[in-house]
C-alpha positions, 0 to 999 in steps of 0.5 A: 694484919693490923695497921694500914692507911684506913685505921690511921685516917681513922685515928687521925679523925678522931684525934681531930674531932677530940681536939675540936671538942676541947678548943670548944671547951676554951682549951688551947690544944696541942696535937702531937701527930704520929704518935710521936710522943706520950700523948696525942693531945696536949690540953691547957687552960688558965684555970685547969691543970694541964692534961695529957691525952691518949685518944683510941679508937677502941679501949685496948691498953693494957694496965701496964701501958696506963700506969706508964702513961700516968707516970709520965703525965703526973710527972709532967704536972699533968692529968693523964686522960684516955679518951676512946670512941663510944659504941656504934661511933656515937660520940667518945668516953673520956676517962682518967687514968689513976696510979693503978691503971684504973680507969675513972669516968671523967667529965671532961666538961668539968675538968677539975683540978687536980693532981694526985 
């Protein structure tokens, strides 16, 4: 059986850490607590394309799920970003998702203005 209070709390902490990182880079961050929307975070900054961000403790998303996320994000005019906790909980790995659901390494500090 998966789920429960402990994994949920770990996920919440990770989302807050990602949000704090983005705020430190000057982004306005909107958090969708409880995963009630297509993304956990929305990151906005005047000089960048908005980003829809899914935060995951482990990178166990399926290709189909990533493709659906890509369609939702780009349909809203946003960059689809997936962030997951690195091994041994040392930092986070940021990737953008392309139309085929492929994970592409992504430097969130440089968040380029792209869409496509």
